N, C-alpha and C positions, 0 to 999 in steps of 0.2 A: 598581379603585385610586381611594379615597376624593378628592374634592377638596379641595384644601388652601386653607383659609379664609385670607383675605386678612388681613395684618398690617400696616396702614398706620400712618406713626407722622406725627405731627405736632408742629409747635414752636411757641412763642408767638410769635403775627405772621400766623401762616396764617391766610388767608380760607377760609371753608368756603361750600359751594354746599347750599342746602337747598330740596329738591324741597318746595314745598306743595300740590302735584297742580293741575289743570287748568291747566297751562302756565304756573303762578308760580314765584319763587323768593323767597327769601332768604337774607341772608346772616349767618355766625357770626363771631366775631373769636376765636381761640384766645387766653387772656391764662396768666399763668402759672398759676393753679390754676382757672380757672372759662372759660366760653364766654361770651363776652357778642355780643347779639342784638341785629343794626340795624333800625331800625325803618323797614323800607324792602321794599317788596313790589314785584317787578318779572317781566317776561316774557321778560327778559334774562340770561341766565345768565354773562354777561360781567361782570367786576368793573367797577361804574361809576367814572368818574374822581372823583367827590365822595363816594364812599362814606363815608370818615372824616370828612364834615360830617354824617351823618346819626347821631343821638342812639342810642346802645345803650339800650334799654329795656328789657332784660332780659339779667342778668349770673348765671348759676348753674352750679354744678356739674353733669354731663352724664356718664353711663354711656361710659367709653372706646370700646364697641361701636359707636358713631356714626361713628366717624371709621375706626378700626383696620379695619373690614367696609366700608368705603367707601360707608358709606349716605349721609354727606356727606362729598363729596369736596373735596379739597383744591384750590383753586384759582389760589393767589395768596399773597404773604406781603406784609404790612408793617411798617415800622418802628412799635412801638405806641407811642401817645400817652401823656405823661407822666401824664395824666389818667384814664388808665384801668389804670395798674399797681397803684395801690391795691388791696390785698384788701378784697371785698364783705363787709359785713356781715351776719350772718344771725340769725333767731330760732330758739331752741328751746323746745319746753313738755313738760315732765315730764307723762308721760301719767296719771301716777298721784295727784301732789299738786297739778300745773297751776302749779308753779313756772316764770318764763320767764328764759331766758338768750341772751347774746348770744356769737354764735361767729364767727372769720374761718377756720377750718379744721377744725370739726366736731367736735374733740376739747378744746381748753381753751376754757370757759365762762365769762363773768362774768355774776353775778346782774343781772337787768333788770327793769324795770316794763313794763306794757302799753303807756304810753304812749312807751316807749323802741324797744318791738319792731313798734307796729301800721303802721309803712310798711316795714319789712325783709320780705323773701321768708323763706319756711320754709328752715330748713337740709335740703335732700334733694338726692339725687343723680337727677336725670330721665332717662327713657328717650328714646331718637330720636322715637319715636313721640308721646309726649306734647308733646315742645317744637315738634311740627308742629300739633298739635291747638291750643297755647297760642298760637303764631303765627297760625293762621288766624284763632281768636276774635279775638285783637287785632286783627288787621286787617279783622273784620268788626266792630269795636267793642263786643265784648261781653266780659265777666268771663269768662274759663275755667273751666268746671267743675272742673277739677284745682285752681285756685287756692282754689275753694270747699271742698275737701275737707281742704286745710291750714290753712285759717282759722284765727287764735288763739283758744282757746276761752275766751274773756273771763270766763264766768261761772263758770269752774276756776282763775282765775288768783288767785295767794295774793302779797300783799308785804309 
């Protein structure tokens, strides 16, 4: 008989433990439409008392399998601070004409300029492994190759 896959559910406010390898962990916070990742690397899987004082340095969409399959276990729950309830803005770039847009849900798009988009994350749904790479690169002080592959093509931007 085949082993049934896990189907773990999460709620906004759940704290996720993210195994970075080599005995290190980081933490994610399930938000209403995204997951926010704390600027914190630790060897302790237990939620630090001051976790919410740490900045969220990355707030993106992530494939549901990271939680549903137990890759990132839910290890606690907190009330989401008001400052984190606003949906993040992402940029999208049309691959054919280069036009830029801003979205908060991946569907509704507002035309935008390069200046309006340059500090936003690309509208993408990340896999768990990509996020671990991004976190490890961040904590090593380097820009992840994953970000380099989705950077705005300024040469193809038309306004």
